[in-house]
N, C-alpha and C positions, 0 to 999 in steps of 0.2 A: 456303455453303462459303467464299467469299471473306472474309466477315466473320469466320468462325472463324479463318482463316489470318492475317488482319490482327491479330486479337486476340492470337494466339500470338506474332506478330512483335512486337507492342507489349510483351508480357511479356518477350520476349528482350531488347529494347532497354532495358527497365527493369532487367533483371538485370545487363546489362553496365554500365549507368550506375551502379548501386549498387557494382559492383566498382571502377569507375573513380573513385568518390568516396572510396575509401580514401586516407587521408592519411598523410604521414610521422609516425611515432610510434604509429600504430595497430598492434594485434596482427595478425600475418600468419595469417589463418584457413586458409591452405593447409597450415599446419604443425601437427604434433602431432594432437590430437584435434579439430581444426576450430576451436580457440580460440587457436591460436598457442603452445600450451604442450605440451611433451612431458615426461613424468615416468617415472622408473624406480625400483623398489624393489629394492635389492641386499641389504639386511639390516636390522638393527634401527635403525641410524643411519647415514645416507649424507650425505656432505658433498662437493659439487662445487666445485672451486676454480678451474679454468682451462679455457679453450676455444680450439681452433684449428679453422679450416675448411680442409679439404684442397682441392687444385685440382679434384677431381671433385665438390665440393659436400658430401661427407660431413663430419660434425662429430665431432671428438674432444673428450671431456670427461674431465678427470682429477680424482681425489679419493680418497675412501676409503669403505668401509662397515664397520660394526662389528657384532659379535654378542656378546651378553651372555656374559661369562666367557671370551671368546676375544681380544678387543681389535680394533684397527683393521686392516683389510686394504687395502693400497693397490691402486689399479687405474685403468685407462683404459677408458672406454666409448665405442664408436663408434655414432653414429646415422646413418641415411640422410638425404638432403637433405630428406625430408618429415617427419622427426622419429621415424620408426620405428627400432627397434634393428636394427643391421647384424649379422645372425646369421652372416655370413661372417668375422667378426672375433673373435680370441681363441679361447675354447673352444667356439665355436658358439653362444654366447649374447650376443655383442657385447661381452664383457668380457675384458680382458687384465690379468693380475696377475703381478708378479714372484714367484719362489719364495723366500720369506723363511725357510723352515724354521719354527722356533718363534718367530721375531721377528715384530713387527707394525710397521705404519707407515702413512703417509699420502702419496699422490702429490700434492704441492702444485704442482709445476712440470713443464712439458713443453715441448718444441719439436719442430718437424718438420724433418727433414733433406731435402736436395734429392733423395735417392734414395727418399723415402717412408718411411724408418724414423723411429721416434719415440723421442727421448731423454727420459727422465723422471728427476726427482730427488725424493727422499722422505726422511722421517724413519724411522729404523730403530732397533730396540730395542738395538743394540750401541753406540749413541751416535756412530756415524761418519757423515760425509758419504756418501751412497750414490746412485749413478747406475745406471740400468738402461736397456738399449737393446732396443727391440722392432722386429721386422720389420713390413712394411706390413700383414701379415695378423694382427698381434697376437701372434705367437709370439716368444719371447725369442731374441735373437741371442746365442748361447752363446759366440761368439768375442770378445765385448766384455768387457774386463776379465778377471775370473775367473768363469767360469760364467755370464756375462751381466751381471755387476755390477762396478762400480768403486767401491771403498770407500776413503775418505780418513780418516786418523786425526784425531780432535779432540784438544784439550788434555785431559790427564788430569783426570777428574772432571767434565768438561763434557759437555753434550748438544748435538749438532749436528743441525739440521733444515734440509734444503735448501729454499729458498723460491723460487728462480728458476733456470732453466737457459737458456743461449743457445748455439745452434749457429753457430759462426763459418763464414764462407765457405771458410776453409782446412781445415775439418774438425775443428778443435779445439773443445772444449766447455767453457764457463765456467759455473760454478755459484756462486750466493751462498747463504749459510746463516746461520741464527741460532745462535749459540754461547752457551750459558748454563749456569750452575750456580746454587746457592742465593743467591749474593751478587753475581753479575755477569752482564751480558748484553752481547755484542759481536758484531761482524761477522766473518764468515769468507768467504773466496773460495777456489775451487779451479779448476784447469784441467787437462784431459786432452788427449791426442792423440785421433785418431779411433778408435783401438783400445781406449781406456779406460785407457791408461797415464798415470801422473802426468807433467805437463809440468814438467821440472826448471828451465826458464827462467822459471818463474812461482813466486816465493817460495822456491825451493830444491828439494832432492831430492823432497820430498813433494808438490810442486805445489800447496801451500796457503799462504794468507796469512790470519792472524788479527790484526786491528787492534784492540787493546784501547783505543785512544784514542777510539773511537766506541762508547760504551756504549748502543747502540740496536738496534732491530729493522730489518733490511734488507728491502726489497721490490723494486719494479720493477728490471729489469736489461736493459742493452743494451751491445753492443760497437760502437764507432764504426769508421768506415772506416780510421782511423789506428791501430786496435788499443786505444785507450783505453777504459776501462770506466766506464759510468755506473751509478749505483746510488742509488735513493731510499731514504730511511730514515724511520721513523715520527717521530722527533724528535731534533734537535740543539738544545739550549737551548729546547725546546718550540716550535720553529718547523717549518714545512714545509721539508724538507731534501733536498738532492741532493749526492751525493759522486762524485768522479771519481778513478780510479786509472790509472796508467800501464800500459803493456803488460806490464811485469814484476811488477805487483802493488803497486808503491810508490805512495804518494799523489801526485797531480798538484798540485804547488805553484802552478802557473799558473792554477788554477781556483778562484775565490772566495777564501776564507780557508784556505790550506793544504789545498786539495782539497775544501772543503766550502762549500756555499751554503745559507743559511737565510733563509726569508721569514717575517717576523713579521706576524701578523694581529692582534696585541694580546690574544690569549687563549692557549689551549693547542692546538697543531696537531699532527696526525699526517699524514705523507705515505704514501700507499698505492701510487701508480703515477705514471708519467710517460709522455709521448709526444713523439717527435721530429718536428719539422716539416722539410719539404724545404729550407728556408732555413737550417737549423742551429739554430733556436730550439727551446727545450724547454718544454713545458707540464707542470707538476706538479699533482697532484690529491690531495685527502685530505679532512680535516675540521678545523674549528676550533670551539672551544666551551669549555664549563665542565666541570671534573672534580670528583669528590668526594674525600674524604680518602683513599679507597682507590685513587685513580687511575683510576676509572671515569667515562667521559663521562656526564653527566646531560642535556646539551643540546649541539647542534652543528649546523653548516651545512656544505654543500659549500664547499670552499676550492680555488680554482684560481689558479695563478701562472704567469707566463711569463717566462723569462729568456733572455738572449742566449747565444751559444755560449761566451762567456768567463765566464758566471756573473752578469753584471750584470743588473739588472731591465730588462724591456722595457716602457717607459712608454707604449707605444702600446696596451697591453692593459689593459682595465678601468681601475681607479683606481691609477695608479702601478705597474702590472704585476700586479695581483691583483684577484680578485672573490670574492664569497661568494653563495651561493644557498641559501635556507632554505625548506623546504616543510612541516616538522613539528618534533617535539620534537628528533629527532636525524637528520640527513641526512649521508651520506658519499659520496664518490667513490672507489670501490674500484678501478676500472679506467678507462683512458682510451684513446681512439683518435682519429686525425685523418683526415678524409675528404679526397679529392683537391682539393676546392674550399676547403680550409683550415678547414672547420667542425670543431668539437671535440665529441666525444661522450663522455659519462661514464656509467658504470653503477654502481649501488650499492644501498644500503638506506635506506628511509625508515621511521622509527619515529614513529608518530602519537600515542602516549600516554606519560604520565610513567613508567610502569613498564617501558617499552621491550619489552613483550611482544606488541605488535601491529606487526610489521614487514612491509614490502612491498618487492618489486622496484621499483627506480626507474631510469629512463634519461632523460638530458637532453641537449640539443644547444645549442651556443653558436656564435655567429658568430665570425669570426677576431679581432674586436676585443674579445671577451669578453662581449658582450651576449647575452641569451637569443635563440635562434632561434624566433620566435613562429610560424613555419610548421610547427613540429614539436610533435606532441602537444597538450597543453593549455597553451598559452602558453609552450612551450619544454620541457616535460617530460611523461613518462607514468609513472604509478604503477600497478603491477599486483599486486593481492592474490592470489597463487597459493593461499594459504590464510590463516588468521588470523595465522599467524606464518611468514614466508618471508624469505629473505635473498638478495639478488643480489650476485654477485662478479665472475667473469671476463667479458670482453667480446671479441667478434671482429666484423669487418666482412666482408660478402660483396661480391663484385664489382659487384653491382647496387645497393649501398648499404644493403641490409638489415642489421640489427643482431641479433646472437645474444648473449644474456646467460645465464649459468649461475649456479646457486646451489643452495639447498636449501629445502625447505618441510616443515612439521610436518604429517604426515598423520593424527596422533592428538593432538589438543590436550590430552589428559589424560596423555600420556606423552612426555617430552622426547627419549626414545631413538628415536622413530619418525619420523626425518627421511628424506626421499627426495631424489634428484637432481631438479632442475628445469631445463629448457632452454626459454627463451622467445625467440621470434623476432618482431621488430618491423619494420615497413616503414620503409625509410630514405629513399626518394625521391631519393637522390643516388648517382651512380656512384662507386665507390671503386677507387683504384689503389694505395693505400698504407695502412699501418696504424700502430698505436701502438708504444710502446717496450717495454712489459712486461706486457701484460694477460693473456697466456696463458703466456708463457715468454720467448721472444726476440722476440716481435712477432706481429701478426695476420697470418694467412695469407689471401690473397684467393682467391676462387673464383667461377666462374660458377654461377648458380642457374637451374634450369629454369623456363620461363615458367609463370605461374599459370594454372589453368583453373577454370572454374565447376564446382562440384560440387553434389550434392543435387538437390532439386526444381527450383531455378531453372536449374541446368545442364541438366537433362533438358528443361525447357520451352524453353530457348534453343536446344538442339540440334534439338528437334522443330520449332520455329518456323522456324529457318533452313532445315531440310530441306524443310518444307512450302512455304515461300515460294519456294525455288529451284525446286521442282516446279511451283508455280503459274506462275512465270515461264516455265518450260520448256514447259508445256502451252499457255500463251498464245502463245508464239513459234511453236508448231507450227501454230496456226490463222492465223498471219499469211500474207498472200499471198507466194508465192515470187517 
């Protein structure tokens, strides 16, 4: 009997030791289907764009799903902390969508308000900037704007697609947008009050600013404590670029070159996101590489740069304020976040072949000086093939340091329309108290995460062994002299 109990106890110790051996960068096997991955099929083609972790640990993912002949339907999906769908959200299926009538769109951006409401920004068929506010249960707040939506007119003939939203502490909401027509692409900004009305102190009566001097795609967005607005852009003169605007929407001439900073890596660069450090420095992330005659990247590496608060290079980072990191044919940093210890986390996509049809989720971590953190993943990075073709995008940090990355994967390699949401959780091994600048909307939301438990056969053996060993100790103590 004793031998059997000690054998079970040995198995329990082995099980716990295996759990303890999990390293930063490993998939969190307590999440999703036991492999660290949660997926959901919403329609013919689903694209997850951004992610926020609520204070209760639930995970918000925004994006769209499409159906043949119908078009894209924007929506927000909420998962429980273990990766299962939260059926108490939205229409009882974990999904909340604005009522667009006959129009279609994609929720690319969202942010979480202090009261638990969710502000979303999306592209809509009428070519306007569009914001929609949801209550914490996923129902639309019909008191916001007109019938739950705030629409801002674009320039005649142009199409406006909201790319980021940021909820300010004073209740105002800032949105950045891509404004384009057949011959021009430029940046648009809009600001509302908390009720969804245009803020006339920002750009005039319509509450919008369209700056045609920046013919580029905007991305990450943040509002600083002094009200100034930071915005990263795909490219100014083919460089990793960051723009700063004053509180009234005019360009900040005291930042870089007339409000713009460009970091040249010697090739073609695109900036997809940035993150703010507690000391005021700014980390920018994207890709650098070669493009073909049609403007499509054929090769590229992760590009990170750090600048001081005034826009000058931070030469203590990498080589003169910048680093590159290449793992395959084309690697990009789509989203960034900064952990409390100053380490920098990036998420994105790795293409490992020349036709760019074999894509995988990728997450990497860097030390504050820009060197790879070799304690994370495989020498600083982890590549996750959710399917033969999958793409990582949004990133959020949990309070225990875990990383949540969202994107999509092809669940039918013969049909490009069969993409599904994918949510992947990685062990972080670092406690987080702050997040990045624009990976989900206005920044990463921190949350506590319930402790992990052993599951399956090893969990059963561990429980049985501990129970048996405690009973053995108890029986033994009963036989001891009083």
